[in-house]
PDB file of N, H, CA, C and O in Angstrom:
ATOM      1  N   MET A   1     125.161 206.402 157.321  1.00  0.00           N
ATOM      2  CA  MET A   1     125.750 207.686 157.633  1.00  0.00           C
ATOM      3  C   MET A   1     126.109 207.729 159.119  1.00  0.00           C
ATOM      4  O   MET A   1     125.251 208.034 159.948  1.00  0.00           O
ATOM      5  N   PRO A   2     127.313 207.439 159.454  1.00  0.00           N
ATOM      6  CA  PRO A   2     127.710 207.449 160.863  1.00  0.00           C
ATOM      7  C   PRO A   2     127.843 208.867 161.412  1.00  0.00           C
ATOM      8  O   PRO A   2     128.079 209.822 160.671  1.00  0.00           O
ATOM      9  N   TYR A   3     127.685 208.977 162.715  1.00  0.00           N
ATOM     10  H   TYR A   3     127.493 208.202 163.317  1.00  0.00           H
ATOM     11  CA  TYR A   3     127.832 210.262 163.401  1.00  0.00           C
ATOM     12  C   TYR A   3     129.263 210.413 163.903  1.00  0.00           C
ATOM     13  O   TYR A   3     129.895 209.436 164.304  1.00  0.00           O
ATOM     14  N   TYR A   4     129.767 211.639 163.877  1.00  0.00           N
ATOM     15  H   TYR A   4     129.253 212.433 163.552  1.00  0.00           H
ATOM     16  CA  TYR A   4     131.077 211.918 164.457  1.00  0.00           C
ATOM     17  C   TYR A   4     130.965 211.849 165.970  1.00  0.00           C
ATOM     18  O   TYR A   4     129.956 212.266 166.540  1.00  0.00           O
ATOM     19  N   GLN A   5     131.991 211.327 166.621  1.00  0.00           N
ATOM     20  H   GLN A   5     132.810 210.989 166.158  1.00  0.00           H
ATOM     21  CA  GLN A   5     131.987 211.193 168.071  1.00  0.00           C
ATOM     22  C   GLN A   5     132.469 212.458 168.770  1.00  0.00           C
ATOM     23  O   GLN A   5     131.999 212.774 169.864  1.00  0.00           O
ATOM     24  N   THR A   6     133.399 213.186 168.156  1.00  0.00           N
ATOM     25  H   THR A   6     133.781 212.929 167.268  1.00  0.00           H
ATOM     26  CA  THR A   6     133.916 214.402 168.790  1.00  0.00           C
ATOM     27  C   THR A   6     133.562 215.619 167.952  1.00  0.00           C
ATOM     28  O   THR A   6     133.534 215.567 166.723  1.00  0.00           O
ATOM     29  N   TRP A   7     133.292 216.716 168.649  1.00  0.00           N
ATOM     30  H   TRP A   7     133.314 216.759 169.647  1.00  0.00           H
ATOM     31  CA  TRP A   7     132.899 217.945 167.986  1.00  0.00           C
ATOM     32  C   TRP A   7     134.026 218.517 167.134  1.00  0.00           C
ATOM     33  O   TRP A   7     133.775 219.012 166.035  1.00  0.00           O
ATOM     34  N   GLU A   8     135.250 218.458 167.618  1.00  0.00           N
ATOM     35  H   GLU A   8     135.453 218.056 168.511  1.00  0.00           H
ATOM     36  CA  GLU A   8     136.385 219.046 166.916  1.00  0.00           C
ATOM     37  C   GLU A   8     136.570 218.410 165.540  1.00  0.00           C
ATOM     38  O   GLU A   8     136.783 219.111 164.551  1.00  0.00           O
ATOM     39  N   GLU A   9     136.489 217.083 165.479  1.00  0.00           N
ATOM     40  H   GLU A   9     136.316 216.513 166.282  1.00  0.00           H
ATOM     41  CA  GLU A   9     136.615 216.382 164.198  1.00  0.00           C
ATOM     42  C   GLU A   9     135.510 216.799 163.243  1.00  0.00           C
ATOM     43  O   GLU A   9     135.759 217.066 162.067  1.00  0.00           O
ATOM     44  N   PHE A  10     134.288 216.854 163.756  1.00  0.00           N
ATOM     45  H   PHE A  10     134.086 216.637 164.711  1.00  0.00           H
ATOM     46  CA  PHE A  10     133.156 217.219 162.911  1.00  0.00           C
ATOM     47  C   PHE A  10     133.299 218.639 162.376  1.00  0.00           C
ATOM     48  O   PHE A  10     133.080 218.872 161.187  1.00  0.00           O
ATOM     49  N   ALA A  11     133.660 219.590 163.231  1.00  0.00           N
ATOM     50  H   ALA A  11     133.838 219.400 164.197  1.00  0.00           H
ATOM     51  CA  ALA A  11     133.776 220.992 162.821  1.00  0.00           C
ATOM     52  C   ALA A  11     134.845 221.157 161.742  1.00  0.00           C
ATOM     53  O   ALA A  11     134.631 221.872 160.763  1.00  0.00           O
ATOM     54  N   ARG A  12     135.988 220.502 161.915  1.00  0.00           N
ATOM     55  H   ARG A  12     136.161 219.921 162.710  1.00  0.00           H
ATOM     56  CA  ARG A  12     137.056 220.571 160.918  1.00  0.00           C
ATOM     57  C   ARG A  12     136.600 219.980 159.580  1.00  0.00           C
ATOM     58  O   ARG A  12     136.823 220.567 158.522  1.00  0.00           O
ATOM     59  N   ALA A  13     135.965 218.818 159.646  1.00  0.00           N
ATOM     60  H   ALA A  13     135.784 218.341 160.506  1.00  0.00           H
ATOM     61  CA  ALA A  13     135.517 218.142 158.427  1.00  0.00           C
ATOM     62  C   ALA A  13     134.423 218.950 157.724  1.00  0.00           C
ATOM     63  O   ALA A  13     134.407 219.016 156.495  1.00  0.00           O
ATOM     64  N   ALA A  14     133.520 219.558 158.473  1.00  0.00           N
ATOM     65  H   ALA A  14     133.533 219.504 159.471  1.00  0.00           H
ATOM     66  CA  ALA A  14     132.439 220.344 157.878  1.00  0.00           C
ATOM     67  C   ALA A  14     132.984 221.580 157.174  1.00  0.00           C
ATOM     68  O   ALA A  14     132.554 221.903 156.066  1.00  0.00           O
ATOM     69  N   GLU A  15     133.924 222.270 157.807  1.00  0.00           N
ATOM     70  H   GLU A  15     134.273 222.008 158.706  1.00  0.00           H
ATOM     71  CA  GLU A  15     134.503 223.457 157.180  1.00  0.00           C
ATOM     72  C   GLU A  15     135.294 223.079 155.927  1.00  0.00           C
ATOM     73  O   GLU A  15     135.233 223.775 154.913  1.00  0.00           O
ATOM     74  N   LYS A  16     136.029 221.982 156.003  1.00  0.00           N
ATOM     75  H   LYS A  16     136.078 221.416 156.827  1.00  0.00           H
ATOM     76  CA  LYS A  16     136.810 221.519 154.852  1.00  0.00           C
ATOM     77  C   LYS A  16     135.875 221.141 153.702  1.00  0.00           C
ATOM     78  O   LYS A  16     136.150 221.465 152.546  1.00  0.00           O
ATOM     79  N   LEU A  17     134.778 220.460 154.013  1.00  0.00           N
ATOM     80  H   LEU A  17     134.554 220.197 154.951  1.00  0.00           H
ATOM     81  CA  LEU A  17     133.811 220.080 152.988  1.00  0.00           C
ATOM     82  C   LEU A  17     133.213 221.320 152.331  1.00  0.00           C
ATOM     83  O   LEU A  17     133.050 221.362 151.111  1.00  0.00           O
ATOM     84  N   TYR A  18     132.889 222.323 153.131  1.00  0.00           N
ATOM     85  H   TYR A  18     133.021 222.290 154.122  1.00  0.00           H
ATOM     86  CA  TYR A  18     132.331 223.552 152.567  1.00  0.00           C
ATOM     87  C   TYR A  18     133.334 224.254 151.653  1.00  0.00           C
ATOM     88  O   TYR A  18     132.972 224.725 150.575  1.00  0.00           O
ATOM     89  N   LEU A  19     134.572 224.321 152.078  1.00  0.00           N
ATOM     90  H   LEU A  19     134.866 223.938 152.953  1.00  0.00           H
ATOM     91  CA  LEU A  19     135.578 225.049 151.301  1.00  0.00           C
ATOM     92  C   LEU A  19     135.937 224.346 149.985  1.00  0.00           C
ATOM     93  O   LEU A  19     136.413 224.999 149.057  1.00  0.00           O
ATOM     94  N   THR A  20     135.719 223.037 149.889  1.00  0.00           N
ATOM     95  H   THR A  20     135.332 222.506 150.643  1.00  0.00           H
ATOM     96  CA  THR A  20     136.027 222.325 148.644  1.00  0.00           C
ATOM     97  C   THR A  20     135.072 222.713 147.524  1.00  0.00           C
ATOM     98  O   THR A  20     135.501 222.891 146.384  1.00  0.00           O
ATOM     99  N   ASP A  21     133.775 222.848 147.829  1.00  0.00           N
ATOM    100  H   ASP A  21     133.426 222.704 148.755  1.00  0.00           H
ATOM    101  CA  ASP A  21     132.798 223.246 146.806  1.00  0.00           C
ATOM    102  C   ASP A  21     131.609 223.940 147.467  1.00  0.00           C
ATOM    103  O   ASP A  21     130.603 223.295 147.760  1.00  0.00           O
ATOM    104  N   PRO A  22     131.716 225.237 147.701  1.00  0.00           N
ATOM    105  CA  PRO A  22     130.682 225.976 148.430  1.00  0.00           C
ATOM    106  C   PRO A  22     129.303 225.967 147.767  1.00  0.00           C
ATOM    107  O   PRO A  22     128.299 226.110 148.464  1.00  0.00           O
ATOM    108  N   MET A  23     129.223 225.804 146.454  1.00  0.00           N
ATOM    109  H   MET A  23     130.039 225.688 145.888  1.00  0.00           H
ATOM    110  CA  MET A  23     127.929 225.858 145.774  1.00  0.00           C
ATOM    111  C   MET A  23     127.080 224.600 145.967  1.00  0.00           C
ATOM    112  O   MET A  23     125.873 224.629 145.731  1.00  0.00           O
ATOM    113  N   LYS A  24     127.693 223.508 146.389  1.00  0.00           N
ATOM    114  H   LYS A  24     128.674 223.484 146.581  1.00  0.00           H
ATOM    115  CA  LYS A  24     126.956 222.250 146.543  1.00  0.00           C
ATOM    116  C   LYS A  24     126.624 221.899 147.987  1.00  0.00           C
ATOM    117  O   LYS A  24     125.787 221.030 148.230  1.00  0.00           O
ATOM    118  N   VAL A  25     127.257 222.548 148.937  1.00  0.00           N
ATOM    119  H   VAL A  25     127.937 223.254 148.740  1.00  0.00           H
ATOM    120  CA  VAL A  25     127.110 222.154 150.337  1.00  0.00           C
ATOM    121  C   VAL A  25     125.865 222.781 150.941  1.00  0.00           C
ATOM    122  O   VAL A  25     125.547 223.944 150.694  1.00  0.00           O
ATOM    123  N   ARG A  26     125.167 221.978 151.742  1.00  0.00           N
ATOM    124  H   ARG A  26     125.426 221.033 151.943  1.00  0.00           H
ATOM    125  CA  ARG A  26     124.039 222.507 152.505  1.00  0.00           C
ATOM    126  C   ARG A  26     124.135 222.022 153.949  1.00  0.00           C
ATOM    127  O   ARG A  26     124.736 220.990 154.246  1.00  0.00           O
ATOM    128  N   VAL A  27     123.521 222.807 154.837  1.00  0.00           N
ATOM    129  H   VAL A  27     123.033 223.646 154.596  1.00  0.00           H
ATOM    130  CA  VAL A  27     123.576 222.532 156.270  1.00  0.00           C
ATOM    131  C   VAL A  27     122.141 222.377 156.778  1.00  0.00           C
ATOM    132  O   VAL A  27     121.272 223.195 156.477  1.00  0.00           O
ATOM    133  N   VAL A  28     121.910 221.319 157.548  1.00  0.00           N
ATOM    134  H   VAL A  28     122.617 220.654 157.792  1.00  0.00           H
ATOM    135  CA  VAL A  28     120.585 221.064 158.099  1.00  0.00           C
ATOM    136  C   VAL A  28     120.713 220.907 159.607  1.00  0.00           C
ATOM    137  O   VAL A  28     121.543 220.139 160.093  1.00  0.00           O
ATOM    138  N   LEU A  29     119.879 221.646 160.349  1.00  0.00           N
ATOM    139  H   LEU A  29     119.205 222.270 159.955  1.00  0.00           H
ATOM    140  CA  LEU A  29     119.788 221.501 161.802  1.00  0.00           C
ATOM    141  C   LEU A  29     118.434 220.892 162.125  1.00  0.00           C
ATOM    142  O   LEU A  29     117.415 221.326 161.589  1.00  0.00           O
ATOM    143  N   LYS A  30     118.416 219.886 163.000  1.00  0.00           N
ATOM    144  H   LYS A  30     119.244 219.534 163.435  1.00  0.00           H
ATOM    145  CA  LYS A  30     117.159 219.250 163.359  1.00  0.00           C
ATOM    146  C   LYS A  30     117.125 219.039 164.871  1.00  0.00           C
ATOM    147  O   LYS A  30     118.056 218.478 165.449  1.00  0.00           O
ATOM    148  N   TYR A  31     116.051 219.489 165.500  1.00  0.00           N
ATOM    149  H   TYR A  31     115.294 219.944 165.030  1.00  0.00           H
ATOM    150  CA  TYR A  31     115.879 219.300 166.943  1.00  0.00           C
ATOM    151  C   TYR A  31     114.660 218.435 167.189  1.00  0.00           C
ATOM    152  O   TYR A  31     113.578 218.703 166.666  1.00  0.00           O
ATOM    153  N   ARG A  32     114.844 217.392 167.992  1.00  0.00           N
ATOM    154  H   ARG A  32     115.722 217.174 168.416  1.00  0.00           H
ATOM    155  CA  ARG A  32     113.724 216.527 168.386  1.00  0.00           C
ATOM    156  C   ARG A  32     113.449 216.754 169.863  1.00  0.00           C
ATOM    157  O   ARG A  32     114.230 216.349 170.724  1.00  0.00           O
ATOM    158  N   HIS A  33     112.339 217.400 170.141  1.00  0.00           N
ATOM    159  H   HIS A  33     111.704 217.729 169.442  1.00  0.00           H
ATOM    160  CA  HIS A  33     111.997 217.755 171.514  1.00  0.00           C
ATOM    161  C   HIS A  33     111.737 216.516 172.373  1.00  0.00           C
ATOM    162  O   HIS A  33     112.107 216.491 173.546  1.00  0.00           O
ATOM    163  N   CYS A  34     111.108 215.496 171.801  1.00  0.00           N
ATOM    164  H   CYS A  34     110.808 215.517 170.847  1.00  0.00           H
ATOM    165  CA  CYS A  34     110.783 214.305 172.597  1.00  0.00           C
ATOM    166  C   CYS A  34     112.040 213.593 173.098  1.00  0.00           C
ATOM    167  O   CYS A  34     112.030 213.013 174.183  1.00  0.00           O
ATOM    168  N   ASP A  35     113.119 213.632 172.319  1.00  0.00           N
ATOM    169  H   ASP A  35     113.128 214.104 171.437  1.00  0.00           H
ATOM    170  CA  ASP A  35     114.389 213.021 172.726  1.00  0.00           C
ATOM    171  C   ASP A  35     115.347 214.025 173.344  1.00  0.00           C
ATOM    172  O   ASP A  35     116.247 213.649 174.096  1.00  0.00           O
ATOM    173  N   GLY A  36     115.159 215.297 173.030  1.00  0.00           N
ATOM    174  H   GLY A  36     114.428 215.603 172.419  1.00  0.00           H
ATOM    175  CA  GLY A  36     116.091 216.327 173.479  1.00  0.00           C
ATOM    176  C   GLY A  36     117.386 216.310 172.692  1.00  0.00           C
ATOM    177  O   GLY A  36     118.424 216.745 173.192  1.00  0.00           O
ATOM    178  N   ASN A  37     117.337 215.807 171.457  1.00  0.00           N
ATOM    179  H   ASN A  37     116.494 215.453 171.051  1.00  0.00           H
ATOM    180  CA  ASN A  37     118.529 215.701 170.612  1.00  0.00           C
ATOM    181  C   ASN A  37     118.566 216.808 169.568  1.00  0.00           C
ATOM    182  O   ASN A  37     117.546 217.163 168.978  1.00  0.00           O
ATOM    183  N   LEU A  38     119.757 217.344 169.355  1.00  0.00           N
ATOM    184  H   LEU A  38     120.586 217.056 169.834  1.00  0.00           H
ATOM    185  CA  LEU A  38     119.994 218.299 168.284  1.00  0.00           C
ATOM    186  C   LEU A  38     120.981 217.652 167.328  1.00  0.00           C
ATOM    187  O   LEU A  38     122.043 217.183 167.738  1.00  0.00           O
ATOM    188  N   CYS A  39     120.624 217.632 166.049  1.00  0.00           N
ATOM    189  H   CYS A  39     119.762 218.013 165.716  1.00  0.00           H
ATOM    190  CA  CYS A  39     121.462 216.998 165.037  1.00  0.00           C
ATOM    191  C   CYS A  39     121.820 218.035 163.989  1.00  0.00           C
ATOM    192  O   CYS A  39     120.957 218.787 163.537  1.00  0.00           O
ATOM    193  N   ILE A  40     123.088 218.080 163.599  1.00  0.00           N
ATOM    194  H   ILE A  40     123.789 217.469 163.966  1.00  0.00           H
ATOM    195  CA  ILE A  40     123.525 218.940 162.501  1.00  0.00           C
ATOM    196  C   ILE A  40     124.093 218.037 161.423  1.00  0.00           C
ATOM    197  O   ILE A  40     124.873 217.123 161.692  1.00  0.00           O
ATOM    198  N   LYS A  41     123.681 218.319 160.193  1.00  0.00           N
ATOM    199  H   LYS A  41     123.048 219.061 159.974  1.00  0.00           H
ATOM    200  CA  LYS A  41     124.129 217.528 159.052  1.00  0.00           C
ATOM    201  C   LYS A  41     124.675 218.489 157.996  1.00  0.00           C
ATOM    202  O   LYS A  41     124.025 219.475 157.650  1.00  0.00           O
ATOM    203  N   VAL A  42     125.861 218.196 157.492  1.00  0.00           N
ATOM    204  H   VAL A  42     126.389 217.395 157.774  1.00  0.00           H
ATOM    205  CA  VAL A  42     126.488 218.970 156.423  1.00  0.00           C
ATOM    206  C   VAL A  42     126.749 217.985 155.282  1.00  0.00           C
ATOM    207  O   VAL A  42     127.419 216.969 155.466  1.00  0.00           O
ATOM    208  N   THR A  43     126.208 218.301 154.100  1.00  0.00           N
ATOM    209  H   THR A  43     125.663 219.126 153.951  1.00  0.00           H
ATOM    210  CA  THR A  43     126.318 217.368 152.993  1.00  0.00           C
ATOM    211  C   THR A  43     126.489 218.096 151.664  1.00  0.00           C
ATOM    212  O   THR A  43     126.076 219.244 151.500  1.00  0.00           O
ATOM    213  N   ASP A  44     127.110 217.392 150.723  1.00  0.00           N
ATOM    214  H   ASP A  44     127.445 216.460 150.855  1.00  0.00           H
ATOM    215  CA  ASP A  44     127.204 217.883 149.348  1.00  0.00           C
ATOM    216  C   ASP A  44     126.682 216.820 148.375  1.00  0.00           C
ATOM    217  O   ASP A  44     127.054 216.821 147.201  1.00  0.00           O
ATOM    218  N   ASN A  45     125.843 215.934 148.846  1.00  0.00           N
ATOM    219  H   ASN A  45     125.541 215.933 149.799  1.00  0.00           H
ATOM    220  CA  ASN A  45     125.229 214.816 148.129  1.00  0.00           C
ATOM    221  C   ASN A  45     126.194 213.667 147.864  1.00  0.00           C
ATOM    222  O   ASN A  45     125.748 212.575 147.512  1.00  0.00           O
ATOM    223  N   ALA A  46     127.483 213.869 148.019  1.00  0.00           N
ATOM    224  H   ALA A  46     127.845 214.756 148.305  1.00  0.00           H
ATOM    225  CA  ALA A  46     128.447 212.780 147.885  1.00  0.00           C
ATOM    226  C   ALA A  46     128.961 212.377 149.262  1.00  0.00           C
ATOM    227  O   ALA A  46     129.138 211.191 149.540  1.00  0.00           O
ATOM    228  N   VAL A  47     129.201 213.359 150.122  1.00  0.00           N
ATOM    229  H   VAL A  47     129.057 214.323 149.897  1.00  0.00           H
ATOM    230  CA  VAL A  47     129.701 213.141 151.475  1.00  0.00           C
ATOM    231  C   VAL A  47     128.671 213.698 152.447  1.00  0.00           C
ATOM    232  O   VAL A  47     128.157 214.799 152.253  1.00  0.00           O
ATOM    233  N   CYS A  48     128.373 212.938 153.488  1.00  0.00           N
ATOM    234  H   CYS A  48     128.791 212.043 153.646  1.00  0.00           H
ATOM    235  CA  CYS A  48     127.414 213.384 154.493  1.00  0.00           C
ATOM    236  C   CYS A  48     128.073 213.319 155.870  1.00  0.00           C
ATOM    237  O   CYS A  48     128.496 212.250 156.310  1.00  0.00           O
ATOM    238  N   LEU A  49     128.159 214.457 156.544  1.00  0.00           N
ATOM    239  H   LEU A  49     127.815 215.326 156.187  1.00  0.00           H
ATOM    240  CA  LEU A  49     128.747 214.538 157.878  1.00  0.00           C
ATOM    241  C   LEU A  49     127.640 214.824 158.872  1.00  0.00           C
ATOM    242  O   LEU A  49     126.821 215.715 158.647  1.00  0.00           O
ATOM    243  N   GLN A  50     127.601 214.070 159.987  1.00  0.00           N
ATOM    244  H   GLN A  50     128.266 213.346 160.170  1.00  0.00           H
ATOM    245  CA  GLN A  50     126.556 214.256 160.981  1.00  0.00           C
ATOM    246  C   GLN A  50     127.131 214.279 162.379  1.00  0.00           C
ATOM    247  O   GLN A  50     128.109 213.599 162.689  1.00  0.00           O
ATOM    248  N   TYR A  51     126.487 215.094 163.225  1.00  0.00           N
ATOM    249  H   TYR A  51     125.692 215.647 162.973  1.00  0.00           H
ATOM    250  CA  TYR A  51     126.844 215.155 164.641  1.00  0.00           C
ATOM    251  C   TYR A  51     125.557 215.301 165.439  1.00  0.00           C
ATOM    252  O   TYR A  51     124.712 216.138 165.122  1.00  0.00           O
ATOM    253  N   LYS A  52     125.413 214.489 166.468  1.00  0.00           N
ATOM    254  H   LYS A  52     126.099 213.808 166.726  1.00  0.00           H
ATOM    255  CA  LYS A  52     124.210 214.522 167.299  1.00  0.00           C
ATOM    256  C   LYS A  52     124.613 214.726 168.754  1.00  0.00           C
ATOM    257  O   LYS A  52     125.597 214.158 169.229  1.00  0.00           O
ATOM    258  N   THR A  53     123.825 215.554 169.457  1.00  0.00           N
ATOM    259  H   THR A  53     123.026 216.015 169.072  1.00  0.00           H
ATOM    260  CA  THR A  53     124.108 215.801 170.864  1.00  0.00           C
ATOM    261  C   THR A  53     122.825 216.005 171.641  1.00  0.00           C
ATOM    262  O   THR A  53     121.796 216.398 171.091  1.00  0.00           O
ATOM    263  N   ASP A  54     122.909 215.730 172.930  1.00  0.00           N
ATOM    264  H   ASP A  54     123.745 215.411 173.377  1.00  0.00           H
ATOM    265  CA  ASP A  54     121.808 216.052 173.833  1.00  0.00           C
ATOM    266  C   ASP A  54     122.306 216.942 174.973  1.00  0.00           C
ATOM    267  O   ASP A  54     121.601 217.155 175.960  1.00  0.00           O
ATOM    268  N   GLN A  55     123.527 217.456 174.825  1.00  0.00           N
ATOM    269  H   GLN A  55     124.099 217.282 174.023  1.00  0.00           H
ATOM    270  CA  GLN A  55     124.139 218.311 175.840  1.00  0.00           C
ATOM    271  C   GLN A  55     123.894 219.780 175.508  1.00  0.00           C
ATOM    272  O   GLN A  55     124.055 220.201 174.362  1.00  0.00           O
ATOM    273  N   ALA A  56     123.504 220.555 176.515  1.00  0.00           N
ATOM    274  H   ALA A  56     123.373 220.213 177.446  1.00  0.00           H
ATOM    275  CA  ALA A  56     123.192 221.970 176.314  1.00  0.00           C
ATOM    276  C   ALA A  56     124.428 222.773 175.909  1.00  0.00           C
ATOM    277  O   ALA A  56     124.310 223.714 175.126  1.00  0.00           O
ATOM    278  N   GLN A  57     125.600 222.428 176.418  1.00  0.00           N
ATOM    279  H   GLN A  57     125.696 221.663 177.055  1.00  0.00           H
ATOM    280  CA  GLN A  57     126.805 223.203 176.086  1.00  0.00           C
ATOM    281  C   GLN A  57     127.219 223.024 174.630  1.00  0.00           C
ATOM    282  O   GLN A  57     127.898 223.890 174.077  1.00  0.00           O
ATOM    283  N   ASP A  58     126.825 221.922 173.998  1.00  0.00           N
ATOM    284  H   ASP A  58     126.274 221.219 174.447  1.00  0.00           H
ATOM    285  CA  ASP A  58     127.150 221.703 172.595  1.00  0.00           C
ATOM    286  C   ASP A  58     126.327 222.589 171.661  1.00  0.00           C
ATOM    287  O   ASP A  58     126.726 222.833 170.523  1.00  0.00           O
ATOM    288  N   VAL A  59     125.191 223.066 172.137  1.00  0.00           N
ATOM    289  H   VAL A  59     124.867 222.869 173.062  1.00  0.00           H
ATOM    290  CA  VAL A  59     124.355 223.941 171.308  1.00  0.00           C
ATOM    291  C   VAL A  59     125.124 225.204 170.941  1.00  0.00           C
ATOM    292  O   VAL A  59     125.033 225.674 169.807  1.00  0.00           O
ATOM    293  N   LYS A  60     125.874 225.755 171.879  1.00  0.00           N
ATOM    294  H   LYS A  60     125.948 225.373 172.800  1.00  0.00           H
ATOM    295  CA  LYS A  60     126.666 226.958 171.610  1.00  0.00           C
ATOM    296  C   LYS A  60     127.735 226.678 170.552  1.00  0.00           C
ATOM    297  O   LYS A  60     127.982 227.524 169.693  1.00  0.00           O
ATOM    298  N   LYS A  61     128.367 225.511 170.600  1.00  0.00           N
ATOM    299  H   LYS A  61     128.167 224.824 171.298  1.00  0.00           H
ATOM    300  CA  LYS A  61     129.375 225.141 169.609  1.00  0.00           C
ATOM    301  C   LYS A  61     128.746 225.019 168.220  1.00  0.00           C
ATOM    302  O   LYS A  61     129.314 225.478 167.229  1.00  0.00           O
ATOM    303  N   ILE A  62     127.572 224.398 168.160  1.00  0.00           N
ATOM    304  H   ILE A  62     127.110 224.025 168.965  1.00  0.00           H
ATOM    305  CA  ILE A  62     126.874 224.246 166.884  1.00  0.00           C
ATOM    306  C   ILE A  62     126.489 225.611 166.339  1.00  0.00           C
ATOM    307  O   ILE A  62     126.629 225.875 165.145  1.00  0.00           O
ATOM    308  N   GLU A  63     126.006 226.474 167.216  1.00  0.00           N
ATOM    309  H   GLU A  63     125.892 226.260 168.186  1.00  0.00           H
ATOM    310  CA  GLU A  63     125.629 227.826 166.800  1.00  0.00           C
ATOM    311  C   GLU A  63     126.838 228.596 166.257  1.00  0.00           C
ATOM    312  O   GLU A  63     126.720 229.334 165.278  1.00  0.00           O
ATOM    313  N   LYS A  64     127.986 228.422 166.891  1.00  0.00           N
ATOM    314  H   LYS A  64     128.082 227.823 167.686  1.00  0.00           H
ATOM    315  CA  LYS A  64     129.201 229.105 166.452  1.00  0.00           C
ATOM    316  C   LYS A  64     129.639 228.605 165.071  1.00  0.00           C
ATOM    317  O   LYS A  64     129.973 229.414 164.206  1.00  0.00           O
ATOM    318  N   LEU A  65     129.642 227.285 164.850  1.00  0.00           N
ATOM    319  H   LEU A  65     129.370 226.627 165.553  1.00  0.00           H
ATOM    320  CA  LEU A  65     130.007 226.723 163.544  1.00  0.00           C
ATOM    321  C   LEU A  65     129.010 227.166 162.475  1.00  0.00           C
ATOM    322  O   LEU A  65     129.406 227.530 161.368  1.00  0.00           O
ATOM    323  N   HIS A  66     127.736 227.136 162.799  1.00  0.00           N
ATOM    324  H   HIS A  66     127.414 226.841 163.699  1.00  0.00           H
ATOM    325  CA  HIS A  66     126.706 227.533 161.846  1.00  0.00           C
ATOM    326  C   HIS A  66     126.907 228.993 161.437  1.00  0.00           C
ATOM    327  O   HIS A  66     126.785 229.334 160.261  1.00  0.00           O
ATOM    328  N   GLY A  67     127.215 229.849 162.407  1.00  0.00           N
ATOM    329  H   GLY A  67     127.314 229.572 163.363  1.00  0.00           H
ATOM    330  CA  GLY A  67     127.490 231.251 162.113  1.00  0.00           C
ATOM    331  C   GLY A  67     128.716 231.423 161.225  1.00  0.00           C
ATOM    332  O   GLY A  67     128.722 232.255 160.318  1.00  0.00           O
ATOM    333  N   LYS A  68     129.754 230.633 161.493  1.00  0.00           N
ATOM    334  H   LYS A  68     129.749 229.958 162.230  1.00  0.00           H
ATOM    335  CA  LYS A  68     130.985 230.697 160.692  1.00  0.00           C
ATOM    336  C   LYS A  68     130.710 230.291 159.246  1.00  0.00           C
ATOM    337  O   LYS A  68     131.181 230.944 158.315  1.00  0.00           O
ATOM    338  N   LEU A  69     129.948 229.215 159.060  1.00  0.00           N
ATOM    339  H   LEU A  69     129.565 228.685 159.817  1.00  0.00           H
ATOM    340  CA  LEU A  69     129.607 228.777 157.708  1.00  0.00           C
ATOM    341  C   LEU A  69     128.744 229.817 156.996  1.00  0.00           C
ATOM    342  O   LEU A  69     128.913 230.041 155.797  1.00  0.00           O
ATOM    343  N   MET A  70     127.825 230.450 157.717  1.00  0.00           N
ATOM    344  H   MET A  70     127.688 230.268 158.690  1.00  0.00           H
ATOM    345  CA  MET A  70     126.987 231.482 157.107  1.00  0.00           C
ATOM    346  C   MET A  70     127.823 232.695 156.689  1.00  0.00           C
ATOM    347  O   MET A  70     127.576 233.275 155.632  1.00  0.00           O
ATOM    348  N   ARG A  71     128.802 233.082 157.499  1.00  0.00           N
ATOM    349  H   ARG A  71     129.003 232.611 158.358  1.00  0.00           H
ATOM    350  CA  ARG A  71     129.689 234.190 157.133  1.00  0.00           C
ATOM    351  C   ARG A  71     130.492 233.849 155.875  1.00  0.00           C
ATOM    352  O   ARG A  71     130.698 234.707 155.016  1.00  0.00           O
ATOM    353  N   LEU A  72     130.946 232.591 155.769  1.00  0.00           N
ATOM    354  H   LEU A  72     130.779 231.895 156.467  1.00  0.00           H
ATOM    355  CA  LEU A  72     131.667 232.163 154.567  1.00  0.00           C
ATOM    356  C   LEU A  72     130.761 232.205 153.336  1.00  0.00           C
ATOM    357  O   LEU A  72     131.206 232.529 152.235  1.00  0.00           O
ATOM    358  N   MET A  73     129.481 231.873 153.540  1.00  0.00           N
ATOM    359  H   MET A  73     129.119 231.611 154.434  1.00  0.00           H
ATOM    360  CA  MET A  73     128.541 231.834 152.413  1.00  0.00           C
ATOM    361  C   MET A  73     128.222 233.238 151.892  1.00  0.00           C
ATOM    362  O   MET A  73     128.066 233.425 150.686  1.00  0.00           O
ATOM    363  N   VAL A  74     128.125 234.210 152.774  1.00  0.00           N
ATOM    364  H   VAL A  74     128.251 234.058 153.754  1.00  0.00           H
ATOM    365  CA  VAL A  74     127.743 235.567 152.330  1.00  0.00           C
ATOM    366  C   VAL A  74     128.938 236.468 152.095  1.00  0.00           C
ATOM    367  O   VAL A  74     128.782 237.594 151.622  1.00  0.00           O
ATOM    368  N   GLY A  75     130.122 235.994 152.417  1.00  0.00           N
ATOM    369  H   GLY A  75     130.250 235.079 152.801  1.00  0.00           H
ATOM    370  CA  GLY A  75     131.329 236.796 152.222  1.00  0.00           C
ATOM    371  C   GLY A  75     131.703 236.932 150.765  1.00  0.00           C
ATOM    372  O   GLY A  75     131.104 236.288 149.904  1.00  0.00           O
ATOM    373  N   PRO A  76     132.688 237.764 150.480  1.00  0.00           N
ATOM    374  CA  PRO A  76     133.114 237.940 149.089  1.00  0.00           C
ATOM    375  C   PRO A  76     133.679 236.644 148.531  1.00  0.00           C
ATOM    376  O   PRO A  76     134.443 235.939 149.190  1.00  0.00           O
ATOM    377  N   GLY A  77     133.288 236.355 147.311  1.00  0.00           N
ATOM    378  H   GLY A  77     132.668 236.928 146.776  1.00  0.00           H
ATOM    379  CA  GLY A  77     133.742 235.109 146.678  1.00  0.00           C
ATOM    380  C   GLY A  77     134.339 235.368 145.311  1.00  0.00           C
ATOM    381  O   GLY A  77     134.459 236.515 144.879  1.00  0.00           O
ATOM    382  N   ASP A  78     134.706 234.317 144.648  1.00  0.00           N
ATOM    383  H   ASP A  78     134.609 233.385 144.999  1.00  0.00           H
ATOM    384  CA  ASP A  78     135.291 234.416 143.302  1.00  0.00           C
ATOM    385  C   ASP A  78     134.181 234.251 142.266  1.00  0.00           C
ATOM    386  O   ASP A  78     134.056 233.182 141.668  1.00  0.00           O
ATOM    387  N   CYS A  79     133.398 235.259 142.050  1.00  0.00           N
ATOM    388  H   CYS A  79     133.499 236.127 142.536  1.00  0.00           H
ATOM    389  CA  CYS A  79     132.273 235.178 141.101  1.00  0.00           C
ATOM    390  C   CYS A  79     132.747 235.268 139.676  1.00  0.00           C
ATOM    391  O   CYS A  79     131.936 235.217 138.752  1.00  0.00           O
TER     392      CYS A  79
END
């Protein structure tokens, strides 16, 4: 499972993956204090997207994407 090198590519791919099948996608955030790394993983069991950072400014970007995905999850859907 390779990591994306740029945030923009990862964010686009994660949103696209979510929109293809919202019921199967899950998002995992993992922080390792000893390394100072924050990792976000978006997967639907067939495709796994990962992004890892140790930069403080990237935390805000991850938080923004996570919020966007959460809004999509709780928004009105085609039930």
